[in-house]
C-alpha positions as CSV (number, residue, x, y, z in Angstrom):
1,M,9.0,10.5,28.9
2,S,11.8,10.4,26.3
3,G,14.4,13.1,26.0
4,D,12.9,16.5,26.0
5,F,9.3,15.5,25.3
6,V,6.4,13.6,26.8
7,V,3.7,11.5,25.1
8,E,0.4,10.7,26.7
9,V,-2.6,8.6,25.6
10,G,-5.0,10.8,23.8
11,D,-8.2,8.8,24.4
12,A,-8.4,6.1,27.0
13,S,-11.9,5.1,26.1
14,P,-12.3,1.3,25.8
15,T,-14.5,1.8,22.8
16,V,-11.9,3.6,20.7
17,M,-10.9,1.6,17.6
18,Q,-7.3,0.8,17.0
19,K,-7.2,2.8,13.7
20,N,-8.6,5.9,15.5
21,E,-6.1,6.1,18.4
22,Y,-4.1,9.2,19.0
23,V,-1.6,10.6,21.5
24,R,-0.7,14.0,22.9
25,F,2.9,15.1,22.2
26,I,4.2,17.7,24.7
27,R,7.5,19.5,24.3
28,G,7.9,22.5,26.6
29,A,5.0,24.9,25.8
30,Q,4.2,23.0,22.6
31,E,1.4,20.4,22.6
32,R,0.2,18.5,19.6
33,V,-2.4,15.9,19.0
34,M,-1.0,13.1,16.8
35,W,-2.8,10.3,15.1
36,L,-1.1,7.1,16.2
37,H,-0.6,5.9,12.6
38,D,0.7,9.2,11.2
39,Y,4.1,7.6,10.8
40,D,5.6,10.3,8.6
41,E,5.1,12.9,11.3
42,I,6.1,10.6,14.1
43,Y,9.3,9.5,12.4
44,K,10.5,13.2,12.1
45,I,11.0,13.5,15.8
46,Q,13.9,11.4,17.1
47,G,12.8,8.8,19.6
48,L,9.1,9.5,19.3
49,Y,8.1,6.2,17.6
50,E,9.9,4.2,20.3
51,A,8.4,6.4,23.0
52,I,4.9,5.8,21.7
53,F,4.9,2.2,20.6
54,V,7.5,0.6,22.9
55,D,7.5,2.7,26.1
56,L,3.9,4.0,26.2
57,F,2.0,1.1,24.6
58,K,4.5,-1.7,25.5
59,G,4.9,-3.0,22.0
60,I,7.1,-6.1,21.5
61,S,6.5,-7.2,17.9
62,H,9.8,-5.8,16.8
63,Q,11.4,-8.5,19.0
64,V,8.9,-11.3,18.8
65,V,8.8,-11.7,15.0
66,P,12.6,-11.5,14.4
67,D,13.1,-13.9,17.3
68,A,10.7,-16.4,15.8
69,L,12.4,-16.1,12.4
70,V,15.8,-16.7,13.9
71,D,14.5,-19.6,15.9
72,C,13.3,-21.3,12.7
73,M,16.6,-20.5,10.9
74,T,18.5,-22.0,13.8
75,S,16.3,-25.1,14.0
76,S,16.8,-25.5,10.2
77,Q,20.6,-25.4,10.8
78,L,21.0,-22.3,8.6
79,D,24.1,-20.1,9.0
80,L,22.7,-16.8,10.3
81,G,25.7,-14.9,9.0
82,Q,25.0,-16.0,5.5
83,E,21.3,-15.2,5.5
84,R,20.0,-12.2,3.5
85,V,16.7,-10.9,4.9
86,L,14.3,-8.5,3.2
87,D,12.7,-6.3,5.8
88,F,9.4,-5.2,4.2
89,G,7.7,-2.2,5.8
90,A,10.9,-1.6,7.7
91,G,9.8,1.7,9.3
92,V,12.5,3.1,11.7
93,G,14.4,-0.2,11.6
94,L,13.6,-1.8,15.0
95,A,13.0,-5.3,13.6
96,G,16.2,-5.0,11.5
97,E,18.2,-3.9,14.5
98,R,16.9,-6.9,16.4
99,L,17.9,-9.3,13.5
100,T,21.4,-7.7,13.5
101,Q,21.7,-8.2,17.2
102,L,20.8,-11.9,16.7
103,G,23.5,-12.3,14.2
104,V,21.7,-12.3,10.8
105,G,24.2,-11.4,8.1
106,Q,22.7,-8.9,5.6
107,L,19.5,-6.9,5.6
108,L,17.7,-5.0,2.8
109,A,14.9,-2.6,4.0
110,I,11.9,-1.5,1.9
111,D,9.2,0.9,2.9
112,V,6.9,3.3,1.1
113,T,7.8,6.3,3.1
114,H,10.9,8.5,2.8
115,Q,10.6,9.5,6.5
116,G,11.1,5.9,7.6
117,R,14.4,5.8,5.6
118,L,15.5,9.2,7.0
119,A,14.7,8.1,10.5
120,T,16.6,4.9,10.1
121,L,19.7,6.6,8.6
122,R,19.5,9.0,11.5
123,D,19.1,6.5,14.4
124,R,20.3,3.1,13.0
125,P,22.6,3.9,10.1
126,H,24.5,0.6,10.1
127,V,21.5,-1.9,10.3
128,Y,20.8,-2.2,6.5
129,A,22.9,-2.8,3.5
130,Q,20.4,-0.6,1.7
131,Y,17.1,1.1,2.4
132,L,14.7,1.4,-0.6
133,V,11.8,3.8,-0.6
134,E,9.4,2.1,-3.1
135,D,5.8,1.3,-3.8
136,M,6.2,-2.4,-4.4
137,A,2.8,-2.7,-5.9
138,H,4.4,-0.8,-8.8
139,P,8.1,-1.3,-8.4
140,S,10.6,0.7,-10.5
141,E,13.2,-1.0,-12.6
142,T,15.8,0.1,-10.1
143,A,14.0,-1.5,-7.2
144,V,13.6,-4.8,-9.2
145,E,17.3,-4.7,-10.0
146,V,18.3,-4.1,-6.4
147,L,16.1,-6.8,-5.2
148,R,17.4,-9.3,-7.7
149,A,21.0,-8.4,-6.9
150,F,20.4,-8.7,-3.1
151,A,18.9,-12.2,-3.7
152,P,17.1,-12.4,-0.3
153,T,16.8,-15.8,1.3
154,A,14.1,-14.8,3.8
155,L,11.3,-12.2,4.2
156,I,10.1,-10.4,7.3
157,C,7.2,-8.1,7.7
158,V,6.4,-6.7,11.1
159,S,3.1,-5.0,11.9
160,S,2.5,-3.8,8.4
161,L,0.3,-6.3,6.6
162,N,-3.0,-4.6,7.3
163,V,-1.9,-1.6,5.2
164,I,0.0,-3.4,2.4
165,P,-1.8,-3.9,-0.9
166,V,-1.9,-7.5,-2.1
167,D,0.1,-6.6,-5.2
168,A,3.0,-5.3,-3.1
169,W,3.0,-8.4,-0.9
170,T,3.0,-10.6,-3.9
171,T,6.0,-8.8,-5.4
172,V,8.2,-9.3,-2.2
173,Y,6.9,-12.8,-1.5
174,D,8.0,-13.9,-4.9
175,A,11.4,-12.4,-4.4
176,I,12.0,-15.2,-1.9
177,P,13.1,-18.6,-3.3
178,V,11.0,-21.7,-2.8
179,G,12.2,-23.1,0.5
180,G,13.0,-19.7,1.9
181,L,11.5,-18.5,5.2
182,V,8.7,-15.9,5.5
183,A,8.0,-14.2,8.9
184,F,5.1,-11.8,9.6
185,N,2.5,-11.0,12.2
186,V,-1.2,-10.3,11.9
187,L,-4.1,-9.5,14.2
188,S,-5.0,-12.8,15.8
189,G,-8.6,-12.4,14.6
190,A,-7.4,-12.8,11.0
191,L,-6.5,-16.4,11.7
192,A,-9.7,-17.3,13.6
193,T,-11.7,-20.3,12.5
194,R,-14.5,-17.9,11.6
195,P,-12.9,-14.4,11.1
196,E,-14.9,-11.2,11.2
197,Q,-15.8,-9.5,8.0
198,A,-13.0,-7.0,8.4
199,F,-10.5,-9.8,7.9
200,L,-12.0,-11.3,4.8
201,N,-10.2,-9.1,2.3
202,G,-6.8,-7.5,1.8
203,S,-3.4,-8.9,2.9
204,N,-4.8,-10.4,6.1
205,A,-7.1,-12.6,3.9
206,L,-4.2,-13.3,1.6
207,V,-2.2,-14.6,4.5
208,R,-5.0,-17.0,5.3
209,H,-4.8,-18.2,1.8
210,L,-1.1,-18.7,1.9
211,M,-1.5,-20.9,5.0
212,Q,-4.6,-22.8,3.7
213,A,-3.7,-23.3,0.1
214,D,-0.3,-25.0,0.8
215,L,1.8,-22.0,-0.4
216,L,3.4,-21.7,3.0
217,E,4.5,-24.6,5.3
218,V,4.1,-23.1,8.8
219,C,7.2,-23.6,11.0
220,E,6.1,-21.5,14.0
221,Q,2.8,-19.9,14.9
222,K,2.5,-18.0,18.2
223,A,-0.2,-15.8,19.6
224,Y,1.1,-13.0,21.9
225,R,0.3,-9.5,23.2
226,H,1.4,-7.1,20.4
227,R,0.9,-4.0,22.5
228,L,-1.6,-2.3,24.8
229,N,-4.4,-0.2,23.3
230,S,-5.3,3.3,24.5
231,A,-7.4,1.8,27.3
232,G,-4.6,-0.4,28.5
233,Q,-6.2,-3.6,27.1
234,P,-4.1,-6.2,25.2
235,V,-4.0,-6.1,21.4
236,M,-3.4,-9.7,20.4
237,Y,-1.4,-10.6,17.3
238,T,-0.1,-13.9,15.9
239,A,3.5,-14.3,14.7
240,V,3.9,-16.7,11.9
241,V,7.1,-18.1,10.3
242,G,6.7,-20.4,7.3
243,R,8.7,-22.0,4.5
244,K,7.6,-21.0,1.0
245,R,6.4,-24.0,-0.9
246,R,5.4,-22.4,-4.2
247,P,5.2,-19.0,-6.0
248,L,2.1,-16.8,-5.7
249,S,0.7,-15.3,-8.9
250,L,-0.8,-11.9,-9.1
251,D,-4.1,-13.3,-10.4
252,E,-4.3,-15.6,-7.4
253,A,-3.5,-12.7,-5.0
254,R,-5.9,-10.3,-6.6
255,R,-8.9,-12.4,-5.6
256,F,-8.5,-10.4,-2.4
257,S,-9.3,-6.7,-2.3
258,C,-7.0,-4.0,-0.8
259,P,-7.1,-3.2,2.9
260,S,-9.3,-0.4,4.2
261,W,-6.8,1.7,6.1
């Protein structure tokens, strides 16, 4: 329960797929069924995202990935207060808030949804220097200028890679200088020795390429329980922090098709 509403698991069947999960939202006499990944609708209700993903499903990625990034910054003897981090797929700003709490200096948020920006301005107005709503697969001149002026030293992407087109990922990856840190998380199956077919395209496959083709020197790699699924079973992710070793070209990235969600 959070505030004046309750959220419950919609389908506790152990066979329900992650992309098909839903919850029941109850406020007084009102009851709605909400798809777990209908973020625009979830973001409109203050506290609902946290009630679903943190309280109900015990999600911890918004802490694990920022913590791993800061650990690598600290071990590299970087001045946290001088770091400028691009938070890509920022959502409601939970990861950004964590980075701020850990002492990171400046943050720029980018997401494709206006509702994420509105929710962040409503709930965490002081986390980001700026919050851009932009399709980074086809960035506007304004977005390119803002990104260039911000001059990020590091990139973080929490729980969004499976829905990010490879063109968009390439744009933000190449906004980071060679030697800069890149932090993200992926379903652990994407990094298996022999991944399932579902992980052989899209940005999950591109991440494998980054790690195997010497684009990214891995500083930290950690498997952990991202959250529980609707049946109460663990959903395992891997957090990765690496140092960018060389740029990624669009032609190279486009060898991988777009994700299916």
